The first five atom37 places (N, CA, C, CB, O) and aatype in JSON, in Angstrom:
{
  "aatype": [12, 11, 1, 11, 9, 10, 0, 15, 13, 19, 14, 10, 10, 9, 10, 9, 7, 4, 3, 0, 11, 11, 6, 6, 19, 16, 19, 5, 16, 19, 3, 17, 18, 10, 16, 8, 3, 0, 6, 1, 11, 19, 16, 10, 11, 6, 4, 5, 2, 2, 14, 7, 6, 10, 7, 5, 16, 14, 2, 4, 9, 2, 0, 15, 10, 0, 7, 11, 11, 0, 15, 16, 11, 15, 16, 19, 2, 5, 1, 13],
  "atom_mask": [
    [1, 1, 1, 1, 1],
    [1, 1, 1, 1, 1],
    [1, 1, 1, 1, 1],
    [1, 1, 1, 1, 1],
    [1, 1, 1, 1, 1],
    [1, 1, 1, 1, 1],
    [1, 1, 1, 1, 1],
    [1, 1, 1, 1, 1],
    [1, 1, 1, 1, 1],
    [1, 1, 1, 1, 1],
    [1, 1, 1, 1, 1],
    [1, 1, 1, 1, 1],
    [1, 1, 1, 1, 1],
    [1, 1, 1, 1, 1],
    [1, 1, 1, 1, 1],
    [1, 1, 1, 1, 1],
    [1, 1, 1, 0, 1],
    [1, 1, 1, 1, 1],
    [1, 1, 1, 1, 1],
    [1, 1, 1, 1, 1],
    [1, 1, 1, 1, 1],
    [1, 1, 1, 1, 1],
    [1, 1, 1, 1, 1],
    [1, 1, 1, 1, 1],
    [1, 1, 1, 1, 1],
    [1, 1, 1, 1, 1],
    [1, 1, 1, 1, 1],
    [1, 1, 1, 1, 1],
    [1, 1, 1, 1, 1],
    [1, 1, 1, 1, 1],
    [1, 1, 1, 1, 1],
    [1, 1, 1, 1, 1],
    [1, 1, 1, 1, 1],
    [1, 1, 1, 1, 1],
    [1, 1, 1, 1, 1],
    [1, 1, 1, 1, 1],
    [1, 1, 1, 1, 1],
    [1, 1, 1, 1, 1],
    [1, 1, 1, 1, 1],
    [1, 1, 1, 1, 1],
    [1, 1, 1, 1, 1],
    [1, 1, 1, 1, 1],
    [1, 1, 1, 1, 1],
    [1, 1, 1, 1, 1],
    [1, 1, 1, 1, 1],
    [1, 1, 1, 1, 1],
    [1, 1, 1, 1, 1],
    [1, 1, 1, 1, 1],
    [1, 1, 1, 1, 1],
    [1, 1, 1, 1, 1],
    [1, 1, 1, 1, 1],
    [1, 1, 1, 0, 1],
    [1, 1, 1, 1, 1],
    [1, 1, 1, 1, 1],
    [1, 1, 1, 0, 1],
    [1, 1, 1, 1, 1],
    [1, 1, 1, 1, 1],
    [1, 1, 1, 1, 1],
    [1, 1, 1, 1, 1],
    [1, 1, 1, 1, 1],
    [1, 1, 1, 1, 1],
    [1, 1, 1, 1, 1],
    [1, 1, 1, 1, 1],
    [1, 1, 1, 1, 1],
    [1, 1, 1, 1, 1],
    [1, 1, 1, 1, 1],
    [1, 1, 1, 0, 1],
    [1, 1, 1, 1, 1],
    [1, 1, 1, 1, 1],
    [1, 1, 1, 1, 1],
    [1, 1, 1, 1, 1],
    [1, 1, 1, 1, 1],
    [1, 1, 1, 1, 1],
    [1, 1, 1, 1, 1],
    [1, 1, 1, 1, 1],
    [1, 1, 1, 1, 1],
    [1, 1, 1, 1, 1],
    [1, 1, 1, 1, 1],
    [1, 1, 1, 1, 1],
    [1, 1, 1, 1, 1]
  ],
  "atom_positions": [
    [[-7.97, 52.51, -20.76], [-9.14, 51.61, -21.28], [-8.74, 50.61, -22.46], [-10.33, 52.56, -21.84], [-8.92, 49.39, -22.41]],
    [[-8.18, 51.28, -23.49], [-7.58, 50.24, -24.32], [-6.77, 49.18, -23.72], [-6.78, 50.82, -25.24], [-6.91, 48.1, -24.3]],
    [[-6.05, 49.16, -22.82], [-5.25, 47.93, -22.08], [-6.14, 47.18, -21.56], [-4.25, 48.27, -20.95], [-5.97, 45.98, -21.76]],
    [[-7.09, 47.48, -20.93], [-8.01, 46.55, -20.44], [-8.83, 45.77, -21.47], [-8.86, 47.22, -19.58], [-9.1, 44.59, -21.25]],
    [[-9.22, 46.32, -22.49], [-9.94, 45.6, -23.55], [-9.08, 44.66, -24.23], [-10.53, 46.51, -24.55], [-9.52, 43.58, -24.62]],
    [[-7.61, 45.08, -24.43], [-6.75, 44.2, -24.93], [-6.32, 42.94, -24.22], [-5.75, 44.86, -25.18], [-6.11, 41.85, -24.74]],
    [[-6.23, 43.31, -22.76], [-5.93, 42.3, -22.06], [-7.24, 41.35, -21.81], [-5.28, 42.82, -20.85], [-6.92, 40.26, -21.36]],
    [[-8.26, 41.48, -21.94], [-9.36, 40.6, -21.85], [-9.42, 39.69, -23.31], [-10.74, 41.54, -21.57], [-9.93, 38.57, -23.26]],
    [[-8.98, 40.12, -24.4], [-8.93, 39.57, -25.52], [-7.82, 38.55, -25.58], [-8.86, 40.54, -26.45], [-8.1, 37.45, -26.05]],
    [[-6.59, 38.8, -25.15], [-5.51, 38.17, -25.37], [-5.61, 36.57, -24.83], [-4.45, 39.01, -24.75], [-5.24, 35.62, -25.52]],
    [[-6.09, 36.48, -23.69], [-6.35, 34.98, -23.18], [-7.42, 34.04, -23.94], [-6.85, 35.06, -21.67], [-7.4, 32.81, -23.98]],
    [[-8.35, 34.87, -24.54], [-9.32, 34.22, -25.61], [-8.54, 33.87, -26.65], [-10.47, 35.13, -26.16], [-8.53, 32.69, -26.99]],
    [[-7.74, 34.8, -27.31], [-6.87, 34.22, -28.52], [-5.81, 33.21, -28.36], [-6.19, 35.26, -29.13], [-5.42, 32.49, -29.27]],
    [[-5.45, 33.21, -27.36], [-4.63, 32.05, -26.94], [-5.28, 30.79, -26.77], [-4.0, 32.31, -25.74], [-4.76, 29.8, -27.29]],
    [[-6.35, 30.67, -26.11], [-7.32, 29.63, -25.93], [-7.65, 29.03, -27.39], [-8.64, 30.23, -25.19], [-7.54, 27.85, -27.71]],
    [[-8.05, 30.08, -28.18], [-8.58, 29.77, -29.85], [-7.36, 29.19, -30.41], [-9.08, 31.27, -30.89], [-7.69, 28.19, -31.05]],
    [[-5.93, 29.4, -30.47], [-4.97, 29.12, -30.94], [-4.62, 27.63, -30.62], [0.0, 0.0, 0.0], [-4.36, 26.81, -31.5]],
    [[-4.64, 27.37, -29.26], [-4.58, 26.09, -28.57], [-5.39, 25.0, -29.19], [-5.0, 26.25, -27.2], [-4.99, 23.89, -29.55]],
    [[-6.78, 25.58, -29.28], [-7.84, 24.61, -29.8], [-7.48, 24.11, -31.28], [-9.31, 25.35, -29.81], [-7.51, 22.98, -31.77]],
    [[-7.16, 25.24, -31.78], [-6.95, 24.92, -33.42], [-5.62, 24.05, -33.55], [-6.74, 26.47, -34.43], [-5.29, 23.84, -34.72]],
    [[-4.88, 23.56, -32.67], [-3.72, 22.78, -32.93], [-4.17, 21.41, -32.99], [-2.64, 22.98, -31.91], [-3.76, 20.61, -33.83]],
    [[-5.24, 21.08, -31.87], [-5.55, 19.73, -31.73], [-6.15, 19.2, -33.2], [-6.61, 19.55, -30.48], [-6.83, 19.9, -33.96]],
    [[-5.75, 17.86, -33.42], [-6.3, 17.3, -34.64], [-7.37, 16.23, -34.34], [-5.18, 16.69, -35.48], [-7.54, 15.65, -33.27]],
    [[-7.98, 16.11, -35.35], [-9.3, 15.17, -35.18], [-8.61, 13.85, -35.25], [-10.59, 15.33, -36.45], [-7.84, 13.54, -36.16]],
    [[-8.98, 12.96, -34.07], [-8.53, 11.68, -34.14], [-9.9, 10.73, -34.21], [-7.54, 11.38, -32.86], [-10.87, 10.89, -33.47]],
    [[-9.78, 9.75, -35.22], [-10.86, 8.9, -35.37], [-11.0, 7.73, -34.21], [-10.71, 8.3, -36.75], [-10.15, 6.84, -34.16]],
    [[-12.04, 7.76, -33.34], [-11.89, 7.04, -32.38], [-12.55, 5.39, -32.89], [-12.59, 7.84, -31.14], [-13.65, 5.23, -33.4]],
    [[-11.44, 4.2, -32.55], [-11.85, 2.94, -33.15], [-12.49, 2.13, -32.13], [-10.7, 2.2, -33.78], [-12.2, 2.34, -30.95]],
    [[-13.34, 1.23, -32.46], [-14.21, 0.45, -31.56], [-13.14, -0.88, -30.93], [-15.69, -0.14, -32.55], [-12.06, -1.29, -31.35]],
    [[-13.85, -1.23, -29.96], [-12.96, -2.51, -29.48], [-12.96, -3.86, -30.67], [-13.72, -3.12, -27.87], [-11.97, -4.58, -30.82]],
    [[-14.06, -4.0, -31.34], [-14.06, -5.0, -32.39], [-13.21, -4.5, -33.35], [-15.38, -5.32, -32.95], [-12.29, -5.25, -33.66]],
    [[-13.27, -3.26, -34.01], [-12.28, -2.67, -35.05], [-10.83, -3.19, -34.55], [-12.35, -0.9, -35.12], [-10.11, -3.71, -35.4]],
    [[-10.43, -3.08, -33.4], [-9.17, -3.34, -33.11], [-8.99, -4.9, -33.18], [-8.83, -2.72, -31.79], [-8.0, -5.4, -33.71]],
    [[-9.91, -5.59, -32.66], [-9.76, -6.89, -32.61], [-9.51, -7.4, -34.18], [-11.03, -7.49, -31.87], [-8.73, -8.34, -34.33]],
    [[-10.04, -6.91, -35.16], [-10.02, -7.39, -36.64], [-8.6, -6.64, -37.22], [-11.59, -6.86, -37.57], [-8.12, -6.97, -38.3]],
    [[-8.04, -5.68, -36.41], [-6.89, -4.96, -36.93], [-5.65, -5.09, -36.05], [-7.23, -3.52, -37.1], [-5.14, -4.16, -35.42]],
    [[-5.25, -6.29, -36.07], [-4.14, -6.75, -35.26], [-2.88, -5.66, -35.24], [-3.68, -8.18, -35.84], [-2.36, -5.36, -34.17]],
    [[-2.49, -5.16, -36.37], [-1.32, -4.57, -36.5], [-1.68, -3.1, -36.22], [-0.66, -4.86, -37.84], [-0.69, -2.36, -36.16]],
    [[-2.43, -2.73, -36.1], [-3.02, -1.18, -35.82], [-3.17, -1.18, -34.42], [-4.56, -0.76, -36.56], [-2.72, -0.26, -33.73]],
    [[-3.83, -2.25, -33.9], [-3.86, -2.47, -32.27], [-2.49, -2.41, -31.69], [-4.49, -3.94, -31.84], [-2.29, -1.63, -30.75]],
    [[-1.52, -3.16, -32.15], [-0.16, -3.13, -31.62], [0.52, -1.91, -31.62], [0.63, -3.97, -32.28], [1.32, -1.68, -30.71]],
    [[0.27, -0.88, -32.73], [0.83, 0.26, -33.04], [0.15, 1.2, -31.9], [0.59, 0.66, -34.59], [0.89, 2.04, -31.39]],
    [[-1.15, 1.11, -31.48], [-1.66, 2.0, -30.7], [-1.22, 1.72, -29.21], [-3.07, 2.02, -30.9], [-1.02, 2.55, -28.32]],
    [[-1.13, 0.49, -29.18], [-0.62, 0.2, -27.71], [0.65, 0.67, -27.39], [-0.56, -1.21, -27.39], [0.85, 1.27, -26.34]],
    [[1.59, 0.46, -28.24], [2.96, 0.88, -28.34], [3.07, 2.34, -27.86], [3.47, 0.72, -29.8], [3.79, 2.77, -26.96]],
    [[2.23, 3.0, -28.64], [2.0, 4.85, -28.45], [1.47, 4.97, -27.14], [0.76, 5.71, -29.61], [1.88, 5.87, -26.4]],
    [[0.64, 4.18, -26.8], [-0.15, 4.57, -25.39], [0.75, 4.18, -24.18], [-1.68, 3.71, -25.22], [0.72, 4.8, -23.12]],
    [[1.53, 3.12, -24.42], [2.41, 2.7, -23.33], [3.73, 3.6, -23.3], [2.78, 1.15, -23.52], [4.39, 3.62, -22.26]],
    [[4.07, 4.26, -24.29], [5.29, 5.09, -24.47], [4.85, 6.42, -23.95], [5.83, 5.17, -26.0], [5.66, 7.32, -23.7]],
    [[3.5, 6.54, -23.79], [3.05, 8.03, -23.35], [2.0, 7.76, -22.57], [2.61, 9.08, -24.52], [0.93, 8.11, -23.07]],
    [[1.91, 7.17, -21.34], [0.47, 7.0, -20.74], [-0.02, 8.38, -19.99], [0.49, 5.7, -19.59], [-1.22, 8.62, -19.83]],
    [[0.83, 9.07, -19.64], [0.53, 10.46, -19.07], [-0.37, 11.02, -19.78], [0.0, 0.0, 0.0], [-1.32, 11.55, -19.19]],
    [[-0.3, 11.05, -21.24], [-1.12, 12.13, -21.89], [-2.07, 11.18, -22.72], [-0.19, 13.29, -22.86], [-3.15, 11.63, -23.08]],
    [[-1.7, 9.84, -23.04], [-2.65, 9.04, -24.06], [-3.43, 8.0, -23.27], [-1.77, 8.25, -25.29], [-4.51, 7.61, -23.73]],
    [[-2.93, 7.48, -22.0], [-3.33, 6.38, -21.41], [-4.62, 6.1, -21.28], [0.0, 0.0, 0.0], [-4.99, 4.93, -21.37]],
    [[-5.62, 7.23, -21.02], [-6.99, 7.25, -20.85], [-7.9, 7.68, -22.05], [-7.22, 8.08, -19.77], [-9.11, 7.87, -21.97]],
    [[-7.11, 7.82, -23.19], [-7.96, 8.37, -24.16], [-8.85, 7.08, -24.87], [-6.99, 9.21, -25.26], [-8.62, 5.94, -24.5]],
    [[-9.71, 7.3, -25.73], [-10.67, 6.31, -26.05], [-9.9, 5.08, -26.74], [-11.8, 6.94, -26.98], [-10.01, 3.89, -26.44]],
    [[-9.08, 5.67, -27.77], [-8.41, 4.65, -28.51], [-7.53, 3.79, -27.6], [-7.6, 5.28, -29.61], [-7.54, 2.59, -27.88]],
    [[-6.76, 4.17, -26.57], [-6.06, 3.49, -25.89], [-6.58, 2.4, -25.12], [-5.51, 4.22, -25.27], [-6.03, 1.31, -24.96]],
    [[-7.92, 2.87, -24.56], [-8.84, 1.9, -23.86], [-9.12, 1.04, -24.63], [-9.99, 2.35, -23.36], [-8.79, -0.12, -24.37]],
    [[-9.76, 1.33, -25.69], [-10.45, 0.25, -26.64], [-9.35, -0.64, -27.18], [-11.29, 0.94, -27.94], [-9.63, -1.84, -27.21]],
    [[-8.02, -0.24, -27.65], [-7.03, -1.07, -27.93], [-6.77, -1.86, -26.84], [-5.95, -0.45, -28.35], [-6.79, -3.07, -27.08]],
    [[-6.49, -1.5, -25.56], [-6.14, -2.32, -24.6], [-7.29, -3.48, -24.27], [-5.81, -1.45, -23.45], [-6.91, -4.6, -23.94]],
    [[-8.68, -3.17, -24.37], [-9.61, -4.19, -24.11], [-9.52, -5.13, -25.21], [-10.98, -3.67, -23.94], [-9.65, -6.33, -24.97]],
    [[-9.32, -4.73, -26.37], [-9.14, -5.5, -27.7], [-7.94, -6.54, -27.27], [-8.68, -4.4, -29.12], [-8.16, -7.75, -27.28]],
    [[-6.99, -6.15, -27.0], [-5.76, -6.78, -26.74], [-6.03, -8.07, -25.67], [0.0, 0.0, 0.0], [-5.71, -9.24, -25.9]],
    [[-6.73, -7.53, -24.39], [-7.1, -8.65, -23.54], [-8.15, -9.69, -24.11], [-7.62, -8.08, -22.28], [-8.17, -10.89, -23.83]],
    [[-8.86, -9.17, -24.79], [-9.95, -10.2, -25.61], [-9.16, -11.25, -26.37], [-10.97, -9.35, -26.81], [-9.21, -12.46, -26.15]],
    [[-8.38, -10.61, -27.35], [-7.73, -11.43, -28.09], [-6.82, -12.37, -27.57], [-7.21, -10.8, -28.86], [-6.63, -13.45, -28.15]],
    [[-6.12, -12.01, -26.33], [-5.15, -12.85, -25.66], [-5.98, -13.89, -24.94], [-4.19, -12.04, -24.67], [-5.53, -15.02, -24.77]],
    [[-7.18, -13.55, -24.51], [-8.24, -14.64, -23.96], [-8.87, -15.74, -24.72], [-9.32, -14.01, -23.51], [-9.14, -16.86, -24.29]],
    [[-9.12, -15.15, -26.21], [-9.38, -15.98, -27.26], [-8.33, -17.01, -27.44], [-9.55, -15.22, -28.41], [-8.64, -18.2, -27.52]],
    [[-7.14, -16.61, -27.5], [-6.02, -17.2, -28.08], [-5.82, -18.39, -26.98], [-4.72, -16.1, -28.29], [-5.61, -19.55, -27.34]],
    [[-5.9, -18.04, -25.75], [-5.74, -18.75, -24.53], [-6.83, -20.05, -24.45], [-5.95, -17.66, -23.32], [-6.43, -21.11, -23.98]],
    [[-8.11, -19.92, -24.89], [-9.24, -20.65, -25.05], [-8.95, -21.55, -25.93], [-10.33, -19.96, -25.39], [-9.05, -22.74, -25.61]],
    [[-8.5, -21.16, -27.3], [-8.19, -21.98, -28.43], [-7.26, -23.1, -28.14], [-7.65, -21.17, -29.46], [-7.48, -24.28, -28.42]],
    [[-6.02, -22.55, -27.46], [-5.02, -23.6, -27.02], [-5.35, -24.66, -26.12], [-4.0, -23.01, -26.44], [-4.6, -25.64, -26.02]],
    [[-6.59, -24.54, -25.34], [-6.75, -25.41, -24.39], [-7.63, -26.46, -25.07], [-7.28, -24.77, -23.14], [-7.66, -27.62, -24.65]],
    [[-8.38, -26.04, -26.14], [-9.18, -27.08, -26.76], [-8.73, -27.68, -27.98], [-10.4, -26.61, -27.0], [-9.4, -28.56, -28.52]]
  ]
}
């Protein structure tokens, strides 16, 4: 009986331990990444280095969109 009770709590303890290791990450907006060029480049480099784990995170998506917007603005400014 004690083994059954212990066996039911072990997975719970493992899940709690795994959840505790996650650190809180501040999600930045596309506009924030547009005004913080250096941070955008660092984030994009990290995302490209580990796309399987980070590629679809909010910061990777927002930094990527900001990079596309920044390059579009740069191209438009060069034309005129």
